[in-house]
C-alpha positions in Angstrom: 0.1 0.1 -0.1 1.6 3.0 -0.9 0.4 4.9 2.5 1.3 5.1 5.9 -1.4 5.8 8.6 -1.8 8.2 11.5 -4.0 8.0 14.3 -3.4 11.4 15.8 -5.7 12.1 19.4 -5.7 15.3 20.9 -7.0 15.2 24.4 -8.6 17.8 27.1 -10.7 20.8 26.7 -10.9 20.3 23.1 -10.5 16.5 22.3 -10.4 15.1 18.8 -9.1 12.2 17.1 -8.2 12.2 13.5 -7.3 9.3 11.1 -4.8 10.6 7.8 -3.2 8.7 5.3 0.6 9.9 4.3 2.4 8.8 1.6 4.6 5.8 2.2 7.9 7.6 1.5 9.1 10.7 0.5 9.6 9.9 -2.9 5.9 8.5 -3.5 4.7 12.0 -2.3 3.1 14.7 -4.7 4.2 18.3 -4.3 0.8 18.9 -2.5 1.3 15.8 -0.1 5.0 17.8 1.0 3.4 19.0 4.3 0.2 17.7 4.2 -1.9 14.1 4.6 -2.9 12.8 1.0 -6.5 12.0 2.9 -8.2 12.0 6.3 -10.0 8.8 6.3 -12.0 10.5 9.3 -12.0 13.0 12.0 -14.1 13.7 15.1 -14.0 16.6 17.6 -16.3 17.0 20.9 -17.8 15.0 23.1 -18.6 12.1 20.8 -15.1 11.4 20.9 -15.4 9.5 24.3 -17.1 6.8 22.2 -13.7 5.8 20.5 -11.7 6.7 23.8 -11.4 3.2 24.6 -10.6 1.8 21.0 -8.0 4.4 20.9 -6.4 3.7 23.9 -6.2 -0.4 22.7 -4.6 0.7 19.9 -2.2 2.7 21.8 -1.5 0.1 23.5 -1.2 -2.9 20.9 1.3 0.2 18.2 2.9 1.9 20.2 2.7 5.9 20.6 4.4 9.3 20.4 3.1 12.1 23.2 3.6 15.8 22.7 1.6 17.6 25.7 -1.6 16.8 25.3 -1.3 15.3 21.7 -1.2 11.5 20.9 0.0 9.8 17.5 -0.1 6.3 16.9 2.2 5.3 13.3 0.5 2.5 12.5 2.9 -0.3 10.6 3.2 0.3 7.4 2.7 -3.4 5.7 0.5 -5.2 8.6 -2.8 -5.5 7.0 -4.8 -5.8 10.0 -3.1 -2.7 11.0 -4.1 -0.5 8.8 -8.0 -2.2 9.2 -8.0 -0.9 12.3 -6.6 2.6 10.9 -9.5 2.0 8.6 -12.0 1.3 11.1 -11.3 4.3 13.5 -11.3 6.6 10.7 -14.8 5.2 9.6 -16.1 5.8 13.2 -14.9 9.1 13.6 -16.4 10.3 9.9 -20.0 8.6 10.9 -20.0 9.9 14.3 -19.1 13.3 13.3 -21.8 13.4 10.6 -24.7 11.7 12.7 -27.4 14.2 14.6 -29.2 11.5 16.5 -27.7 10.0 19.8 -29.3 6.5 18.8 -28.0 6.3 15.7 -24.9 7.3 16.4 -25.0 4.2 19.2 -26.3 1.8 16.8 -23.3 2.7 14.2 -21.0 2.3 16.5 -22.3 -1.2 17.3 -22.1 -2.2 13.6 -19.1 -0.2 12.7 -17.3 -2.4 15.5 -19.2 -5.9 14.8 -18.5 -6.0 11.5 -16.1 -8.1 9.0 -12.5 -6.6 8.2 -14.0 -6.8 4.2 -17.0 -4.7 5.1 -14.7 -2.0 6.6 -12.9 -1.7 3.5 -16.0 -1.8 1.5 -17.6 1.2 3.3 -14.4 3.2 3.9 -13.5 3.1 0.1 -17.2 4.3 -0.6 -17.0 7.0 1.7 -13.3 8.4 0.2 -14.8 7.7 -3.4 -12.6 5.1 -4.1 -15.2 2.7 -5.9 -17.1 5.2 -8.0 -14.6 8.3 -7.8 -17.3 10.1 -6.3 -17.3 10.5 -2.5 -20.6 10.6 -1.0 -20.1 11.0 3.0 -23.5 11.4 3.7 -25.3 9.1 1.2 -22.2 6.2 3.1 -23.4 7.7 6.8 -27.2 7.1 5.9 -26.7 3.8 4.6 -24.8 2.7 7.4 -27.4 4.4 9.8 -30.2 2.5 8.0 -28.3 -0.7 7.9 -27.4 -0.8 11.7 -30.8 0.5 12.8 -31.9 -2.9 10.9 -29.3 -4.9 13.0 -31.1 -4.1 16.1 
C-alpha cells in the first residue's frame, strides 16, 4: 500500500481524533503532499470522542505511540494489513459519528461498525473515500450505515 496511516488524538478541552493517510515515502509524495496528508479517513471532535476513547487506547497499547503535551500520535505499521484495517475502522467510525446527529443512531452505527468484518470496513471506507465510484458521498455512506445499523437491532 502506498500510504502510511497515522492516528492523532488530541486530549483535553478540545478533544479530537483524526486518522490520516500519508505517502509511504518522500519519493511517492506529490508536491501537494509534502506537508499535508494525502487524505483524511475520518475526523471527530467534541463530546462524541468519548465513544472512541477505549478503541483508541487499545490501539495505543497495541501499536505504541508518541506523546507531545496533550497530543498522542500512533504510526500504524506500514505493511500490516490488520493494523491498516484498525486505522480504517477508527477513521470510518470518526467520520460517521461526526455526521450523525441523533444519539441513538450514533450508538447503533458504532455497534454495527465495531462488529463489521474487515471486508465490510474496506468496502465502506472505500465508498466513503470515493475509491469505488470516484465520487465521495460521505453523507450517502453515513445514511446507508445508519439504515443498516438500525435494522440489525
